[in-house]
C-alpha positions as CSV (number, residue, x, y, z in Angstrom):
1,X,13.3,-49.0,90.4
2,X,10.7,-46.4,88.8
3,X,13.0,-43.5,90.1
4,X,16.1,-45.1,88.4
5,X,14.2,-45.3,85.1
6,X,12.7,-41.8,85.7
7,X,16.2,-40.4,86.1
8,X,17.7,-42.2,83.1
9,X,14.9,-40.8,81.0
10,X,15.2,-37.3,82.2
11,X,18.9,-37.4,81.7
12,X,18.6,-38.9,78.2
13,X,15.9,-35.8,77.4
14,X,18.6,-33.3,78.9
15,X,21.2,-34.9,76.6
16,X,19.1,-35.0,73.4
17,X,18.1,-31.2,74.1
18,X,21.9,-30.5,74.7
19,X,23.0,-31.8,71.4
20,X,20.1,-30.4,69.5
21,X,21.1,-26.7,71.1
22,X,24.7,-27.5,70.0
23,X,23.7,-28.4,66.6
24,X,21.4,-25.3,66.4
25,X,24.3,-23.1,67.3
26,X,26.6,-24.4,65.1
27,X,24.5,-24.2,62.3
28,X,23.6,-20.7,63.0
29,X,27.4,-19.5,63.2
30,X,27.7,-21.2,59.9
31,X,24.9,-19.3,58.2
32,X,26.0,-16.0,59.9
33,X,29.4,-16.5,58.5
34,X,28.2,-17.0,55.0
35,X,25.8,-14.1,54.9
36,X,28.8,-11.9,55.3
37,X,30.1,-13.4,52.2
38,X,26.9,-12.6,50.4
39,X,27.4,-11.6,46.6
40,X,25.5,-8.8,45.4
41,X,22.9,-9.5,42.8
42,X,22.7,-7.7,39.5
43,X,19.6,-5.9,40.8
44,X,21.7,-4.9,44.2
45,X,24.4,-3.6,41.9
46,X,22.0,-1.5,39.7
47,X,20.2,-0.1,42.7
48,X,23.9,0.9,44.2
49,X,24.7,2.6,41.0
50,X,21.4,4.4,40.4
51,X,21.5,5.6,44.0
52,X,25.0,6.6,43.7
53,X,24.2,8.7,40.7
54,X,21.2,10.2,42.5
55,X,23.3,11.2,45.4
56,X,26.0,13.0,43.2
57,X,23.5,15.0,41.1
58,X,24.4,18.6,41.5
59,X,24.0,20.1,45.0
60,X,23.4,23.6,46.0
61,X,26.6,23.0,47.9
62,X,29.9,21.5,47.1
63,X,30.4,20.0,50.6
64,X,29.7,16.2,50.1
65,X,28.2,15.9,53.3
66,X,25.3,17.9,51.7
67,X,24.8,15.7,48.8
68,X,23.9,12.9,51.7
69,X,21.8,14.9,53.5
70,X,19.9,15.9,50.2
71,X,19.6,12.1,49.2
72,X,19.6,10.5,52.7
73,X,17.1,7.8,51.7
74,X,19.2,6.6,48.5
75,X,22.5,7.0,50.8
76,X,21.1,4.6,53.8
77,X,19.6,2.2,51.1
78,X,23.2,1.6,49.9
79,X,24.8,1.6,53.4
80,X,22.1,-1.0,54.6
81,X,23.3,-3.5,52.0
82,X,26.4,-3.9,54.2
83,X,29.9,-5.1,53.8
84,X,29.1,-6.7,50.3
85,X,28.8,-3.1,48.9
86,X,32.6,-2.4,50.3
87,X,33.7,-5.4,48.3
88,X,31.8,-4.1,45.2
89,X,33.2,-0.7,45.7
90,X,36.8,-2.3,46.3
91,X,36.3,-3.9,42.8
92,X,35.3,-0.6,41.1
93,X,38.4,1.4,42.5
94,X,40.5,-1.4,41.2
95,X,39.1,-1.1,37.5
96,X,39.9,2.4,37.2
97,X,42.5,5.1,38.2
98,X,39.8,7.8,38.7
99,X,39.4,10.0,41.9
100,X,36.7,12.5,41.7
101,X,33.4,12.9,43.7
102,X,32.0,9.2,42.6
103,X,35.0,7.8,44.3
104,X,35.0,10.0,47.3
105,X,31.4,9.0,47.9
106,X,32.3,5.2,47.5
107,X,35.1,5.7,50.3
108,X,32.7,7.6,52.4
109,X,30.1,4.7,52.2
110,X,33.0,2.2,52.9
111,X,33.9,4.0,55.9
112,X,30.3,4.2,57.3
113,X,29.8,0.5,56.5
114,X,33.1,-0.5,58.0
115,X,32.6,1.5,60.9
116,X,35.2,0.5,63.7
117,X,36.6,-2.3,61.2
118,X,37.8,0.3,59.2
119,X,41.7,1.2,59.7
120,X,41.7,4.4,57.7
121,X,39.9,7.2,59.0
122,X,38.9,10.6,57.3
123,X,41.7,13.2,57.4
124,X,40.0,15.3,59.6
125,X,39.9,12.7,62.2
126,X,43.5,11.5,61.5
127,X,45.9,14.1,60.4
128,X,48.7,11.6,60.1
129,X,47.3,8.5,58.4
130,X,44.0,9.9,57.5
131,X,42.6,10.0,53.7
132,X,41.4,13.0,51.7
133,X,40.4,11.7,48.5
134,X,38.4,8.3,47.5
135,X,41.5,6.9,45.5
136,X,43.8,7.8,48.7
137,X,41.3,6.1,50.9
138,X,41.5,2.8,48.5
139,X,45.2,2.7,48.4
140,X,45.6,3.1,52.4
141,X,42.9,0.6,52.9
142,X,44.4,-1.7,50.5
143,X,47.8,-1.5,51.8
144,X,46.8,-1.8,55.5
145,X,45.0,-5.3,54.4
146,X,48.2,-6.5,52.7
147,X,50.4,-5.6,55.8
148,X,47.5,-7.5,57.9
149,X,47.9,-10.4,55.7
150,X,51.4,-10.8,55.2
């Protein structure tokens, strides 16, 4: 009789642990999903804009990669903010039609953040479909998203 009660008790405890584990896993997935939808705060936006200005200060070289090397800390700080930066930069591209070094750097940072999720590679890596300016990256990226959504 004692063995039956003990077994029921152990089974009850195991069921409780299972339910708690499932609850924890489901809540963790929800919180992870919402973190990717994080909107940037005004202070984060200010930090991005300040760092972008620092990165784009006149360099000894005209090669964009040299701008990044000279201001690696500021560049890394933007990249580490993740996908919300991509959304912010997409909004910036949408607001104007400029196509200068600022847009090139925004596209480059988006490429870095998106990694393998980025369907548009730089022209040097993809001579057929790659981008060669910030505006070009934006237009191709938006087009690729429309195709996938429709």
